[in-house]
N, C-alpha and C positions, 0 to 999 in steps of 0.2 A: 670252614671255618666262620663263615661270617653267621652260619646258621646254629652254632655251638655258643657261639659270643651272643646272639639275639638270644638265644633260651636261658644262658647265663645272668643280663639282664631283666629278664621279665620277671614281674611283680611274681614272688608266690602266692599270695591270700585269692588272686584273680587268674590265673596260669591256667591254660588249656579249659577256660569256662567259657559256654554256651554266651555270645554277647547279647543276644537275644531275649536271654533268659532274665525278668524282675529282679532275681535273685542276685545277679550279676552285678545289678546296679547299684544294689544295696550294700553290697562287698566293697564297690569301689566307694562309693560315699567313706566305710570306715576307711579305706587306703588313702583318701583324701585327708580327712579329719586328722590322720594320723604322720603325714607327712608335710611337716611344716614348711619347708623351701615351694611344695608345689600349694601350700592354703596361703603361701604370701601370694603365689603368682593371682590365681583365683581374686583375692583380695584386693589388689590392686586393676585385676580387669572389671571386679563389679561397680571399682569408684570411677572407673572412666567411663562405664557406662551409666552411672548415676549422675556422673559430670552433665552428660548433655542431654538429660530428660527436661523436656517443656515445663512451664510452669502452667499454673491452671487446673483444672477440674479433669476428670478423667482416668481409667486406671491403666495400672500398667501392667502388662502381659509378660512372664517369660515361660519361652520353650523351652522345652528340655530341660527340665529343674532338675531331674533325679538323682542326680549322686552330688548336687550342688550346695550350696548355702549361701544363693542370694537372699532369701529372705533374712540375714540379720541385717545386710547392708539397705534391704528395700522393705522395709517392713510391711509395707501394704502391697507388696507385688502379688499378683494373682500366679504361682506356681503351676505348671502344670508337665505331665509325660503323656509319653505316646501308649503305655500302659502303666496300671496304678503299682506305686510303690508309696511307702510311707513317706509323712508329711507332705504331698501333694495336694493343689486345691482341686483340679479336674485333670479328668483324663481325657486329650485330646489330640485330633489329626491337624496338625497347621496348615493341611490345605482345604480345612473345612471348618474355621474356627467358627463356634458357636457363640457368635458377639454380633451386637446390633450394630448397623451402620454406623461411622464416625462416634463411637464409642469409646477408645482406646486412644489416650495421649500418648503411649508408647508400648512396643514390643521388645525386648530383649535378650539376648540369648548367646551363649557363649558355646563354640564346638559343636552345632547345629543344622546351619545350611546344609553342609556338605552331607548331611544324610538325607534330603530330600529328597527322593527321586523323579519329582514332579515337581522341580521348583517353580516353574511359570504359576503353579494354581497354588502357592502360596504366593508368591507376590500381589495376586491378584488379591487373595483373601486381605491379605496384611493392606492393601491399598486401599479395601473397602470398609475396614473395621479403625483404621485410623482418622482421627479426628485430623481437619487443617491443621496445617504446624505441628502434627505429631511427629514422632521417629521411631525409625526401625534402626536400631544397635547389636553393634554383633561385634563378635572378636571371633576371628574363622582363620584357619590353616591358610596360608596364601604358599604362592608358586614363587620363588626366586633359585638361581641356583645352587646355594647353600641349602635351603631348604629341600629344593627337589631330590638334591642327594641325599641328605637324610632319611627325609619319607618314605624314598623309594626303598631303600634299604634297611632299616632299623624302625620303621612302622606297620603296624597290621594292617590298616587300612588302606586299600586301594588308591592311587595317587597318580592320576592320567589327565595330565594339560595338554595330550594330543588329543583326546576325545573329541570329535567332533561335537556332538551331541549336550546340552545340558543335563536330560535325561540319561537314566542308567538303570540297570538290571537290579533289582536287588531279592537280596533273600530273608531280610527283617528288618526290622524299625531300624538297629544298630548295625549289624557287619553290614547291610548295603551301605557304600559311600563311594564320593570320588573327591579326596580331601583338598585336589587341585578344583575343585568345583565355586568358590569364591574367587579366585583368580578370571577363570573363564569368564565370567560372568560381569563381573566388574572392571576388568583391565581388557583382556583380550578382545571380548564380544560387548565392549561397553556401550557400543554404536548403537547396537540391539536393543539392547536393553534398554537405553533411552529411548528408543523410538516404540519398543511393544510396550513399557510402565512410564509414561511422562510424568504422570503424578507423583513417582515416587525419584525425587531430586539425588544425586548423589552430592552429601555437604563433604563429608570426611572420608578419606582414602587414604590408611594411612601403614606403612609395614615396619615392625616393631617385633624384637624380642628374639635375637638369634641365637643366645645361648641357655637363657634361665632356663628356660621350658625343657631344652635337653638336659640339661643338668636337674632338673628337678627329678626327670624318669616320669613326669606326667602321672598318666593313671594306671599305664601298663608296663612300665618299668621302673626299675630300682634307682634310686635317689643318687644321684653322683656326685651332689657337694653337699657338704653340712650346710643346714639353716640360717647361720649365723652369718653366711657369708651371701646372701640373696642380696641385701642393699650393696654389696663390692660388685657383684653382677652390673646389677641394675644401673649404676654410675659407670660402668664399663661401658653398657648396651648405650648409654645416653652419648659420651662422649663417640662412639661410632654411628651414630643415628644417621650422618650424611653419607653412610653406606648402605643403608636398609633396604634401599629397591635391590641390591645384590645380596643380602644378606638374611633378612628379615624372615621368621617363620609364621607369622601371623600377621593379619589384617586387621585393622582395627577401621571398622565401617560404617558409616554413619548415614542412614536416608531418611529425607524428609519430604511429608505429603506436602505437595503443595497446594494453596487455596483454587477453588475452582475458577474464580476470578483472574488469578496468574494465568492457569492454564487455559483460558478463553482467548485472555491476551497474547499467550506464544503462539494459540493457533490461528489468530487474527495476521499477527505479525509474519507468522511464515507464508498463508496466503498471500497476504499482500506481496511479501517478496517473489516467490514463485509467478506470480501475473507480471511482477515488473519484468523477469526474465524473459516470458514466454512469448513466441513471436507473434506479433498482431494477425488480426483474420484476412488481413489483404496482402502481407508478406508471402513473399514466392521465393521458393528456393531456385538458386543458381544452374543454370543448365548448361 
């Protein structure tokens, strides 16, 4: 029954197409353009990201721009995709960014991180390319009891919060994914992330949107609510925000590149703390 329901729910325009075919991304762009409810969601996401951009010089890079319209909100954004599709600036791999050190003031993305099979390489590249004080801001799927139930049953992408490793095997740039990866990195394994990437400080980590995206149908499913009801659902979600850690389907994540001087100060403080608690050379254990 679930299988038949999912088939009925699927978006007719992109049903059964190869996710890794650039033509599918172009069709998804048409879907987003023609679904006002979903377009309103993306507009809100872009405005959230725009609000966190730092002042000053430096380019803003969007990863995974393919089906989106961030350029309407960020007129100077460098749009990119892993394969060529119309209306993008660059074809690039997020794990090998073609930018000079400290040249970007921001990297933004929506629903991209969980498609990167070697995410450590991406974080290293982001840290290299961001200016001190620059931000890496993203909207990603998030794992909660509610979202886990939905993603596992009604979404086409793998959702594996129990996976031990951040890395995953992939059959292609879009078909390969683990929707639970952002939660694994920034919540479950947060200590590991902060140890491996001390220059990327987690500034914001907020769960949100338990219903709206589901009702929109996203890119791959039919819309389940009229566009005029979007504002109503957003009000409901704001009223229920205190329970978002258990119900949110997405995470809003902002990382900030720490200046070298601050990193050095933190390292010196850590070293001093270790020396303070280390046994003296003359100290002998009890017998």
